[in-house]
Structure formats: structure tokens, C-alpha cells
C-alpha positions in Angstrom: -24.1 14.2 -13.1 -21.9 15.5 -10.6 -19.5 12.7 -8.9 -17.4 13.8 -5.8 -14.1 11.6 -5.4 -13.4 11.7 -1.6 -9.7 10.5 -1.1 -8.0 9.8 1.8 -4.2 9.6 3.3 -0.9 11.2 2.3 -0.3 9.1 -0.7 -2.2 9.3 -4.1 -5.7 7.6 -4.1 -4.6 5.4 -7.1 -7.9 3.7 -7.6 -10.2 6.8 -7.5 -7.6 8.1 -10.5 -8.9 5.3 -12.5 -12.7 5.9 -11.2 -12.2 9.8 -12.3 -10.8 8.3 -15.7 -13.7 6.2 -16.4 -16.2 9.1 -15.1 -14.8 11.2 -17.6 -15.1 8.6 -20.4 -19.1 9.1 -19.7 -18.8 12.5 -19.9 -19.7 12.8 -16.4 -18.4 15.9 -13.7 -15.9 15.1 -11.4 -14.3 16.7 -8.6 -11.7 15.3 -5.9 -11.9 16.5 -2.5 -9.0 16.1 0.3 -10.3 13.7 3.2 -7.3 15.2 5.3 -9.3 18.5 5.6 -11.2 18.8 8.5 -14.3 20.6 6.5 -14.2 17.7 3.8 -18.0 17.0 4.4 -18.8 20.5 4.4 -16.9 21.0 1.2 -18.7 18.2 -0.4 -22.2 19.1 0.7 -21.5 23.0 -0.7 -20.6 21.1 -4.3 -24.0 19.5 -4.0 -23.0 16.0 -5.9 -25.4 13.5 -7.3 -22.9 10.9 -6.2 -20.0 10.4 -3.7 -17.0 8.1 -4.1 -14.8 6.4 -1.6 -12.0 3.8 -2.1 -10.7 3.7 1.3 -8.2 1.1 2.8 -9.6 -0.3 6.0 -7.5 2.1 8.3 -9.9 4.8 6.8 -13.1 3.3 6.1 -14.9 4.1 9.3 -13.6 7.8 9.0 -14.8 7.9 5.3 -18.3 6.4 6.2 -18.7 8.9 8.7 -18.1 11.3 6.0 -20.7 9.7 3.7 -23.4 9.8 6.6 -22.8 13.4 7.4 -23.2 14.2 3.4 -26.2 12.2 3.3 -27.7 13.8 6.0 -27.5 17.2 4.5 -28.3 15.6 0.8 -30.7 12.3 1.5 -30.5 11.9 -2.6 -27.1 11.6 -2.9 -25.7 8.1 -3.9 -22.5 6.7 -1.7 -20.4 4.6 -3.7 -17.6 2.4 -1.9 -15.0 0.6 -3.7 -11.4 -0.5 -3.3 -9.6 -3.0 -0.9 -12.0 -2.5 1.7 -15.1 -3.1 -0.5 -13.5 -5.9 -2.4 -12.5 -7.7 0.9 -15.9 -7.2 2.9 -18.8 -6.2 0.4 -21.4 -6.1 3.2 -20.4 -3.1 4.0 -23.6 -2.1 2.2 -25.8 -3.2 5.0 -24.3 -0.4 6.6 -25.5 3.4 6.9 -23.7 5.6 4.7 -22.8 2.9 1.9 -25.5 2.5 -1.1 -23.2 0.7 -3.7 -20.1 -1.9 -2.9 -18.2 -2.2 -6.3 -16.2 -5.5 -6.3 -14.0 -5.4 -9.3 -12.5 -2.8 -11.4 -14.5 0.6 -12.1 -14.8 -0.8 -15.8 -18.3 -2.2 -16.0 -19.4 -0.4 -12.9 -20.6 3.2 -14.2 -23.5 2.1 -16.4 -24.9 0.2 -13.4 -24.6 3.1 -11.2 -26.0 5.6 -13.5 -28.9 3.0 -14.3 -29.7 3.3 -10.6 -28.5 -0.3 -9.4 -27.6 -0.5 -5.8 -26.1 -2.6 -3.7 -23.1 -5.1 -4.2 -22.1 -4.6 -8.0 -19.4 -7.0 -9.0 -17.7 -6.0 -12.4 -16.3 -8.5 -15.0 -12.7 -8.8 -15.3 -11.3 -7.4 -19.2 -7.5 -7.1 -19.8 -5.2 -4.5 -18.4 -4.9 -2.4 -21.7 -8.7 -1.7 -21.4 -8.0 0.3 -18.2 -9.2 4.1 -18.2 -6.0 6.6 -18.0 -6.0 8.3 -14.4 -7.3 11.6 -13.8 -4.6 13.2 -12.5 -5.2 16.5 -14.0 -8.1 17.3 -12.4 -7.0 15.7 -9.2 -3.8 17.7 -8.9 -6.0 20.9 -9.5 -8.4 19.9 -6.9 -6.3 18.9 -4.2 -2.8 20.7 -5.0 -0.7 19.4 -2.1 -0.8 15.9 -4.2 0.7 17.5 -7.3 3.7 18.5 -5.0 3.9 15.1 -3.5 7.6 14.0 -3.8 6.3 10.4 -4.7 3.6 9.3 -7.1 2.1 5.9 -7.4 2.1 3.7 -10.7 1.4 -0.2 -11.0 2.8 -2.4 -14.1 0.7 -5.4 -12.9 -2.7 -5.1 -10.8 -2.3 -8.2 -8.7 0.0 -10.2 -6.5 1.3 -13.6 -7.2 1.1 -14.5 -3.6 -1.7 -15.6 -1.2 -0.2 -13.9 2.2 -2.9 -14.6 5.0 -2.4 -11.0 5.9 -3.6 -9.7 2.9 -6.9 -8.5 1.6 -5.6 -8.9 -2.1 -4.1 -12.1 -1.8 -4.3 -14.4 -4.8 -6.7 -16.9 -3.6 -9.2 -14.3 -2.4 -9.3 -12.8 -6.1 -9.5 -16.1 -7.7 -12.6 -17.3 -5.4 -14.4 -14.1 -6.6 -13.4 -14.1 -10.3 -12.0 -17.4 -11.4 -8.5 -18.4 -12.1 -8.9 -17.4 -15.8 -9.9 -14.1 -15.2 -6.9 -13.6 -12.8 -4.8 -14.3 -14.6 -5.9 -12.7 -17.6 -6.2 -9.2 -15.9 -4.3 -9.3 -12.3 -1.2 -11.0 -13.6 -1.0 -9.7 -17.1 1.2 -6.4 -17.7 -0.3 -2.9 -18.7 1.1 -2.0 -22.2 4.9 -0.1 -21.7 3.6 2.7 -23.9 0.7 3.1 -21.6 2.5 3.2 -18.5 5.1 5.3 -20.5 2.2 7.9 -21.0 1.0 7.9 -17.7 4.4 8.8 -16.2 4.8 11.7 -18.8 1.7 13.2 -17.4 2.8 13.0 -13.9 6.0 14.6 -15.2 4.0 17.6 -16.7 1.6 18.1 -14.0 3.9 18.3 -10.7 6.7 17.8 -9.2 8.0 14.2 -8.7 11.3 12.8 -7.3 10.5 9.0 -7.4 7.8 6.4 -8.4 6.5 3.7 -6.1 5.4 0.6 -7.9 3.3 -0.9 -4.6 3.1 -4.5 -4.3 3.9 -4.8 -7.9 6.5 -7.7 -8.3 8.6 -6.7 -10.8 10.5 -9.7 -11.6 7.9 -12.3 -11.7 6.1 -13.9 -14.5 7.7 -15.6 -17.7 7.8 -12.5 -19.6 10.0 -10.7 -17.2 12.9 -11.4 -19.3 11.6 -9.8 -22.2 9.5 -7.2 -20.9 11.5 -5.6 -18.0 14.8 -5.0 -20.2 12.6 -3.2 -22.7 10.6 -1.3 -20.3 13.9 -0.2 -18.6 15.1 1.1 -22.0 12.1 3.4 -22.5 11.8 4.7 -18.8 15.4 5.4 -18.6 15.2 7.3 -21.9 11.8 8.9 -21.9 11.3 9.4 -17.9 14.5 8.6 -16.0 12.7 9.3 -12.7 14.0 6.7 -10.3 11.6 3.9 -9.3 10.7 2.3 -5.8 9.9 -1.5 -6.2 8.7 -4.6 -4.2 9.8 -7.9 -4.5 10.4 -11.3 -2.5 13.3 -13.8 -2.4 12.0 -15.9 -4.8 11.9 -13.8 -8.1 15.3 -12.2 -7.0 17.0 -15.8 -7.4 15.0 -16.6 -10.2 15.6 -13.6 -12.5 18.8 -13.7 -15.0 21.5 -11.2 -14.1 20.8 -9.6 -17.4 17.3 -8.2 -16.6 18.9 -7.1 -12.7 21.4 -5.0 -14.6 18.9 -3.7 -17.1 16.9 -2.0 -14.1 19.8 -0.8 -11.9 20.3 2.6 -13.4 16.3 3.7 -12.7 15.9 1.9 -9.3 16.7 3.7 -6.6 15.5 0.9 -3.7 13.9 -2.6 -3.7 11.5 -3.1 -1.1 12.3 -6.8 -0.2 9.6 -8.6 1.7 10.9 -10.6 4.3 8.2 -10.3 7.1 9.1 -12.9 9.5 12.1 -15.2 10.4 10.6 -18.3 12.5 9.4 -20.9 10.1 6.3 -21.2 12.0 5.8 -17.6 12.0 6.3 -17.9 8.0 3.5 -20.5 8.0 1.0 -18.2 9.6 1.7 -15.7 6.7 1.3 -18.3 4.5 4.5 -17.8 3.1 6.3 -21.2 4.0 7.7 -21.0 0.3 10.5 -18.4 1.8 12.9 -18.9 4.5 16.0 -16.9 5.8 18.7 -18.6 3.8 16.7 -17.7 0.7 16.2 -14.0 1.9 20.0 -13.7 2.6 21.0 -15.0 -1.0 18.6 -12.7 -2.3 19.6 -9.6 -0.3 23.3 -10.4 -1.4 22.5 -10.9 -4.9 20.8 -7.5 -5.1 23.8 -5.4 -3.4 25.9 -7.3 -5.8 24.1 -6.0 -8.8 24.0 -2.2 -7.1 20.8 -2.1 -5.5 19.8 -0.6 -2.2 17.4 -2.6 -0.3 14.8 -2.1 2.3 13.7 -5.2 4.1 10.2 -5.3 5.2 8.8 -7.2 8.3 5.5 -7.6 10.2 5.3 -8.2 14.0 2.8 -8.8 16.4 1.7 -12.4 15.3 -1.1 -14.4 17.2 1.5 -16.8 18.9 2.2 -17.4 22.5 5.3 -15.2 22.5 4.9 -12.4 20.1 7.6 -10.0 21.5 10.3 -12.9 21.3 8.7 -13.7 17.7 9.5 -10.2 16.6 13.0 -10.2 18.0 14.0 -13.2 16.5 12.8 -11.3 13.4 14.7 -8.0 14.2 18.0 -10.4 14.8 17.2 -12.1 11.6 17.1 -8.9 9.6 20.4 -7.9 11.0 21.8 -10.9 9.9 20.3 -10.8 6.3 21.5 -6.9 5.7 22.9 -5.1 9.0 23.4 -1.6 7.9 20.5 -1.5 5.5 17.2 0.7 5.9 14.5 -1.6 7.2 10.7 -0.9 7.7 8.9 -3.1 10.8 5.0 -2.6 10.8 2.5 -4.0 13.2 0.3 -6.7 12.2 -3.2 -5.8 11.2 -6.2 -7.9 10.7 -8.3 -7.1 7.4 -11.4 -8.3 6.7 -11.6 -11.0 4.4 -8.0 -12.1 5.0 -7.1 -15.7 5.9 -5.6 -14.6 9.2 -8.9 -12.5 10.0 -10.4 -15.9 9.8 -7.7 -17.8 11.6 -8.3 -15.2 14.5 -12.1 -15.6 14.8 -11.9 -19.3 14.9 -9.5 -19.3 17.7 -11.2 -16.5 19.6 -8.3 -13.9 19.2 -9.4 -10.7 20.5 -8.8 -7.5 18.9 -7.2 -4.6 20.2 -9.6 -1.5 20.7 -6.3 1.1 20.8 -5.5 -0.1 17.2 -6.6 2.2 14.4 -5.6 0.0 11.6 -2.6 2.4 10.8 1.0 0.9 11.0 2.5 3.9 11.5 1.2 3.9 15.1 3.1 1.0 15.5 0.1 -0.4 17.7 -0.6 -4.2 17.2 -4.2 -4.9 16.0 -4.3 -8.5 18.0 -5.2 -8.0 22.1 -1.9 -8.4 23.9 -0.9 -8.0 27.4 -0.6 -4.1 27.9 3.1 -4.6 28.5 3.6 -6.6 25.2 1.6 -3.9 23.4 4.3 -1.3 24.4 6.9 -3.5 23.6 5.7 -4.7 20.2 5.2 -0.9 19.3 8.7 0.2 20.5 10.1 -2.6 18.6 8.1 -1.5 15.3 9.4 2.3 15.8 13.0 1.6 16.6 13.2 -1.3 14.5 14.8 0.9 11.9 17.5 1.8 14.1 18.2 -1.4 15.6 19.0 -3.2 12.1 20.7 -0.2 10.4 23.2 0.4 13.5 23.4 -3.4 14.4 22.1 -2.7 18.0 22.7 -5.2 20.3 20.1 -7.7 21.7 20.8 -6.3 24.8 20.4 -3.0 24.0 17.2 -4.1 22.1 15.8 -5.6 25.1 16.4 -2.4 27.0 14.9 0.0 24.6 11.9 -1.9 24.4 10.9 -1.1 27.9 11.4 2.4 27.7 8.2 4.9 27.9 8.1 7.4 25.1 5.9 10.5 25.6 3.9 11.6 22.5 6.3 14.2 21.4 9.2 11.8 21.6 7.1 9.1 19.8 6.3 11.5 17.0 10.1 12.3 16.6 10.9 8.8 16.5 8.5 8.3 13.7 10.0 11.3 11.8 13.1 10.3 12.2 12.2 6.7 11.0 10.6 8.3 7.9 13.6 10.5 7.3 16.3 7.9 7.2 14.2 6.1 4.8 13.7 9.2 2.4 17.2 9.6 2.7 18.4 6.4 1.9 16.3 6.2 -1.5 16.8 10.0 -2.7 20.5 10.3 -1.3 21.6 13.9 -1.8 18.2 15.1 -2.7 16.9 13.7 0.6 17.1 16.7 3.2 15.3 18.6 0.8 12.5 16.7 0.0 11.9 15.8 3.5 11.6 19.5 4.3 9.2 19.6 1.6 7.3 16.4 3.1 6.8 18.1 6.7 5.0 20.8 5.0 2.3 18.5 3.0 2.2 15.9 5.2 -0.5 14.8 8.0 2.1 12.7 9.9 0.5 9.5 12.2 2.4 8.4 14.6 
């Protein structure tokens, strides 16, 4: 059978890489297709697959569904399989045109059922991280060459987050509700074997040009085994791979982990993304992050800096509160107090299906903004606010990196949040913000890498 795997966005479609790896174990024929191309539906139709596979984030779901419908109009017998974050959080998409199967859970355990003709919602059982297939990067890079030279590749050591944030479609409570606490602990909170991670990284280096590896939503310092696993991993990575890592963490584990573990990682990490998200205690409660506070964030930031790390603070603005703009300004001022001079990323809140905050908005009749595409890079909040507040929140999101890095005064922040930017200026702001983040992580290589990024990236702004 022929499986067409349709990939969206500028980053690696990591989930579909595992799908491809699993299909190869079943001796199926696979081909990846680049959904950034305007001809993607025609390209899939010309290959005439038996199955199409999609693993979109919510941002790309409508787009991929349109592709699927177009393909099925030309190839009525093709079976459209959706998995990944959106299908996981909203499996009822199987009732929509263009969707035949929604896989809830990992790919392992689904292929037999799909090949045997099962349709609708397929829920897979969780095994252990070592049971995962190897990602099918060789075929992926052959079919979509721009990804082979993408400066940043994606990997994970753990498959699930320990936190239960209200805005996240893969929060721990959502996973536990679907699979149970024991399966969650066994599969999502265990680490992949170091040998497997090293093997995957070696293939990345063999197949393409890579300047950094991002471990997205991977709390590297979490878990009881961090004190032993992390130093051994760091030793192996530095010796055998030696490509910088961009990690994600929170204040809790930054303050809990030992000095020895922090020191073991600093030579292989170019930046740590620290989730601040909000500053007001009531805003943190809305995000279900009441376990954090500004004092902890500041201590964590200072500890990272003391151990020689570069920190990218991250925040989300546009909350369902009475004064969203003032809340956003408070967050920016808090980021300045925590780490003025550092790089930061400020995103507009997006309301994803299956999340606690989505339920909160429905229960409180909070309207959604029809201008929002679900893409955080636009700066447009998902919640419907007064048009003036939407513009202010967008400007605060786009200019927040500058406000924190250069410690801009509140007076200037309030002036600039009301400035009207034309489309070309908005694009330049996004490019500059992106460039500063790349330069901060890659230092002397940053300028060269950013020029390459511009040639292969479809910028969303």
C-alpha cells in the first residue's frame, strides 16, 4: 500500500516522521509531501496513494482538511488518516468531510487496524518509549529537501509534559483522562534510551546540515532520574554529537536540580527556554500555573545565568480578563525585572480544542476572534477583544522582545503599543525578532544561519 504523509510548517513534522518509521516496519511504500507548496494536493493526487496521513497542529487543521477533501474528490477511495495534537484533543473530527480516521495516541498499534479497514476513532495503547520506531528522516529529507538543510531539527527525550497548563492540548490531565495514570507515567514520563537518542542524532548529522537541536516541551531536568540520566546523556552527547541543544524548562525544576547536573549540560546547551507565561498571580491561576510566581522565576533565571546559560523567557498574553492590555504590560514589566537584557518570546494566547481554557471560554460565553488563524507568529490573540485592544496586544507581542532585551521604559511601551504598522513594517518586525532569537542562540554563526533561513522559510507574520 502507498501512504502519502503531508507535512505542514517550517519545523520538522516530528510526529509524521515516527509514522513513516512505523510504516516502513510494515513494508509499506511512503512518500512525504510539502504542504507549504501550493501544488501539494495535485502532487499527492499524481502519486495516487491508498492512504493520506496528516498530523497537523490546530493552526494547520483546516488547511490540511481542505487538502484532504481535494485529494478525495480526485481519488474517492483514498483513506484520510489524521493524528497528532489536534486529533488527540478533538477526535470528533472524524465526523467531518475529509477525515476517515482519527488516531488518538502513538502510531504503534494503529497500522494493523488501518490496514484491516478499521475507520473512525482508533485509540492506541501506550507501551514504553523504547518501543517507538526510528523516525524516517532519510525518506523525509529526500522528499522534502528544504528540511534537510533546516538549521534546527527536533528531538525529544520524554514524550509528555509533567504540567497541567490550561492552554495546552497535551496537558497531563488530558493524557491521564484518556490513557490512565499508570500508562501516562510509563510512556509519557519515562525517558527514551540514551543509545536511541544518540542513534537518531547521528542520523540527523549524516543526512543534513544542522546547527542546533530543539527539545520542545521536554522538561529536561524533571523526574527523579534526572540526577543520573542527565549527566550521562550530556557526556555522551558532547563526545558523540556536539551539536547545541535548545531546551525548555520551568522555574520549579531549575531550582530543584543539583549544581552538578546544571554544570554537566552547560557545554552542550546554547539556550534554555524558561516558561514564565504570566506575572499576575490571578493570571497564573487562569493558566493553572499557580505553583509558580515571580520570586521563583527570578531565582531560577539568576541560577541559570550563574551557571553560564543563555535564557529565553517565554510568556503568553491576551488572557480572558477584564484588562488584557494592562495584564500584558504587567507581564512585560515582570520579564524586565526577572531578566532585562535577555532575549524573550511573547505569544498571543490561542484557544485550542480539548483544553481547560477552551472549556472556560465556552462556559463563560467568551467569543473568539475571527481574525485569528491560530498562528502565534501573527501576534493576533484568539479571544475577541475590542479592536483597539487587539491592535495593542498584537504590538506588545511583536515588540515584546525589544521591550525586554533593551529594557524599554513603560512610557515608551505605552506609546509604541498604539502605533499603526503597515504590512511591510509588521513583516520586518517579525523578521528582526526572529533574527535576534537566532543570533542569541547561535552567536557568531547566527548571521550566516539566518540568511539561509530566509531562503527556505515561509514567514508568517
